[in-house]
N, C-alpha and C positions, 0 to 999 in steps of 0.2 A: 609541150605544155598545154596547148589547145588541140582538141581533136574533134572531128565531125561526129555527130551522133544522129541516128535516125530513130525517132520514137513513134509509137502508135498515136494516131489522132485521137483527140479527146472530144467527145460531143456532149453538149449540155442541152437539155430539153428547153425549148423556148416557152416562156410563160407570159409573153406579152398579150396573148389573146385570151387568157383566162381572166376570170373575175378575181379581183384581189380578195384575199381572205381577211375578214374583219372579226374582231372580238370586242365585246363590251366589257368594261372593267369599272369598278368603283373603288374610290379611295376616301377614307374618312379619318380625320385626326381624332385622337383620344379626347375625351371630355376634359375640359379645363375645370378643375375644382376651385371653388372660391368659398370663403367663409368670412363673416363679420364677427369680430370679437371685441368686446369692451373690457378694458382693464382699469381698475381703480386701485390706487395705493393709499392705504390708510395709515401707514407708519412713516415717520420721518426720522432722519438721523442728522446729527450735527457733525461737522468736519472741521478740524483745526489745520492751520498752516504754520510754518516755522517763521513767518514774517510777523512783524509787529506793526501796529498803526504808527504813522509818522509822529503823533504826539508822544508816544511812548519812547521812541528812539531819540527824540531831541531833548528830553528833559534830563537834567543832571542827576547824579546820585543823591540820595537823601543826605548823606554826610558831607556833601559839597565836593567830593573828589571828582576827578575827571571821568572815572569809569561809571557807566550806567549801572543801575541796579538790575539784578536778574531775579525773576520770580522762579526760584528753583523748583518748588513743588509743581508749578504749572508746566515748566519745561520738562520735568521728569515724566509727568503724565503724557505729554505730547510724544516724547521719545518712546515711551512704552507702547503707545498707540500705533506709531508708524513703523517701529522696528521690524515687526513681522513682514510687512509689505516690502520694505526696503531690502531686507535680507532675502526674501523670495526672488525679487528682481535681480539682485546681485548674483545669486546662485544660478539663475537661468542664464544670465549674461556670461558667467564663467564657463558654462557648458557650450556656448554658441561657437560655431565654426565660421562665423561671418568674416572674421579678420585673420583666418589662418594664413600664414605665409606673409602677412603684412608686418613690416618692421618700421618702427618709428625712428626717424632721424632727428633726434633732439638737438643736435649740434648745428646742422646746416639747414636753416629754414629758408625756403625760397621767398624772395621778396617781389618777384615779378611773375607774370603769367606768360607762358610761351605758346605760340600758335603752332600746332602740329600739322594742320591741314586747313585749306581754305576751299569752301564750296562756292562755285560760280554758277549762276543761272542766267545765261545770255539774254533771254527774253525779258527778265526783270531788269537787267542792267540797261537794256535799250529803252525801256519805259521809265527809267529813273526811279524804280521802286526800291524800298528799303525793307529789310527783314524786321517784322514786328513781333514775331514769336517763333520759338523753336521747340520741337517736341520729338521724342524718340520712343521706340518700343523697349520692352524689358531687356532684350538681349543687346540692344544698341546697333542692330543690323539695319534698321530703317530710321532715317532722320527726316522729319518734315519741317519745312519752313513756311511761315505765313508772311506774305508780302503786302505792303500797303503804301 
């Protein structure tokens, strides 16, 4: 398996008595561009919401019935105004792959939280410190705890 080998000697010229070779170099970063811009908006727009002020919700219907009155023309205007935005968002959400493979379990809803892993930091325990904040990176591979 092992055998003896005899090889030629290798010599390397000594450089310790020579002057070191030096070279001057310059490095400069690219210019940072800046600009000051002023913007002024001269047009304004009104926006509606689907909620009503409290005084409108609490008053009874004009005819005395228990059902509140509904301003149908105003409601129709609002629905026509927001329908394109709502439809656009629903269409985008229907194409999303964010929840691919996720199945909702409508029957068995967990009512408790389970602990899968406990992190211990002996130095903090010795000093009787408590976790005051937790943060993690996007992939979840790094977890940071703040102690206080």
